[in-house]
N, C-alpha and C positions, 0 to 999 in steps of 0.2 A: 768348673763345678757351679751348679746353679743354686742360688740362695733361695730357700723356700720359706724363710721366716715371715716375710711380708704376706705371702699367700696363706700361711697358717692363720694369721690373725683375721683375715677376711673370711675364712671358712668356719672358724670356731664360733659357735653360738654364744649368746650371752650366758653368764653363769646362772645355773639353776640353784635356787635357794632351798628347794625341797618343800616349800609351802604351796598349798593350792591357791589358785587365783580367786578373786571375788566371784567371777562367773562360775567357776567350779564349785565353790561353796554354795552359791545360789541353786545350782542344779542338784546338789546333794540334798539341800533343804527341801526343794521342790519334790524330790522322789522319796523323802523320808518315810511317809506312810507305807509305801510299797516295800521299802527296805525292811521296815519293822515287821510287816506281815510275812515277808519271805523268811526272816530270821525265826519268827514264831513257827512257821511251817517246818523249817529245817529242824528246829528243836523238837517238835512233835515227831518227826520222822526218825530222828536219832534215838529218841526215847524208846521206840518200839522195835529197834533193829534186832535186839537179841532176845526177844520174848514173843510169845504169841499175842495177837491182838485181843484185847478185851473190848467190851462194848464201849467203855469209857474212852479207850484209846481211839476207837473208830470215830467217835463223836468229836474228839479233839482234832483228829486229822481232817475230818470233814469241815469243821468250823475254820480251821487254819487255811484250808484250800479256798473256802468261800471268801475269807478276808483278803487273800492274795488276789483273787479274781475281782473283788470289789475295788481294791486299791488300784489295780491295773485299769479297770474301767474308769474310775474317777480321774486318774492321771491322764488317760487318753482323752476324756471329755474336756478336761481343763486345757490340754494342749490344743484340741480342736477349736475350743472357744477363743483362745488367743489368736490362732491363725485366721479364723473367720473374722474376728474383729479388726485385725491388722490389714486385711485385704480391701 
């Protein structure tokens, strides 16, 4: 019979502590304006799910969509600036 205990230790990854790494926290902080804009859009969409749209609801949805697009644009421009400067 073959002993696999030694092989098991070599295959097993390091223990996962469940906490995000510093790099993951930096990425979350970097994307936070986009995350908040998407949460706002989702909130506006959920609000109007079970009722007809009023003019105020339409404006709120339109503003939320614009914020998401602006946050995506800003995030993309910042990423492009960093890659251009590093090259």
